[in-house]
C-alpha positions, 0 to 999 in steps of 0.5 A: 330147170334152174335151182337156187340156194335160198337162205334167210335168217330164221325167226325165233321160235318160242320154247314151248314143247311137249318134252325136251328130246335127246340130242341128235347125232349127225343130222339136224333136229326137226321142229313140228307143229301138231294139233290134237284131234280133240274134236276129230269127226267126219261131219262132211265129205270134201274128199273121197275118203270121207263118209259122215255115216262112218263111225269114228272112234275119237279115243282111238284117233287120239291114241294114233295121234299121240303115238305119232307125236311120241315117235317124233320126240323119241327121235329127238325132234321138237313138237309144238302144239296148236290148240284145237278149236271146237267145230273144226274137226279137221284141225288135226291135219295141221300140215294144211294150215301153212307152209314154213321155210326159212322162218317165213310163213305162207298162210293157207286159204282153204277151198271148202268153207268147212275148214276156213277157221283153221287158217285163222287159228294157224295165223294166230299161232304164228303171230304169237310165237315169234314169226314176223314174216307171215304172208296171207294167201290171196289164192286158194292153197292148202299149205303143205297138203299141196306144197312139198318142200324138196330142198332145191325147190318146192313141188306144188300140186293143183287139180283138186284143192290148190289154185295154180295161181297160188304157186306164184305167191309161193315163189314170191314168199320164199324165193325158191323155184316152184315146180307145178304138177297136176294131180289127176286121181281124186283119191289123191286129192293133195300132193302129200298123198302121192309124193314124199321127199325122203332126203335131198336126192330121193323121193317116193311117189305114185305115178298114177296120181300125176299127168305125164307132164307132172311125172316128167318134172318129178323125174327131172327133179329127183335123182332117185325115185322110189315107185310106190304101188297103188296099194301103198298109195291107198294105205297113205304110205306116201303121206309119210314124214322123213327126217332124212334118215328115219321115215315114219310111214303107215304100217300097212304100206308094206311094199313101200316100207320094204323098198325104204328098208332095202335102201337102209332107211330106218322105217318106223311104222305107225297105225293111222287107220282111224284118222285115215277115215277123213283122208289123213296120215302122218304127214297131214298131222305134221307141219314142219317149221323150217328155221 
């Protein structure tokens, strides 16, 4: 597999934030886009985690989301806010609405019509915040749900949501190598539930989510791999967010937290049990805006 170095001039980002973070030392600050769960609900079932008969505590979901947002700000990162839209209960999962690399944006196109409006809301946000290079999707892709940025390449999942034909669009948009992997377990319907990039050399993954070809590609791409248990994966432990030093991970992914701590990462546990009722965790709520 040939890797390429990809560098473009970043687009400007509007200064609207949820607070000016403290200065970072020795690592770049990250910029994230999040959407408050003001209309969060489980009104339909489009993944195995969703059951419309399950009671939802929206206040608790908002508290989980707010603690996640505050965690990013406390680490020195910037959080931009996407305005929630009524009748789009999954909009809190902002990572699904686009992919951003080098200030350029690849739009999403959702498989299920219940989420169609989210792609348009994301497009409007990017166009109004100084991103001149927005590529609309032709084929179905669900943004960073199935696209995992791995520094030297983008790992692209397919099997349940994203059309493999969309992977060609991804390469055309960003010029990076695209490593296509098939997901085989419907519980891990998006790639970001089964693979988390920790830093430029390290990733955590759950082997049972991939076919043999996908496992081989992952093992080839990352010099160091942390194998998560099924319990970790079911706790959405791989739906974590790493800035290369700190890893924000669901609190009940106990084995994975221990593995990361043993490798000297600063592990920050967060509770996401209410939002998990719709099949989401920290990463689902967090779209990185890479300059």
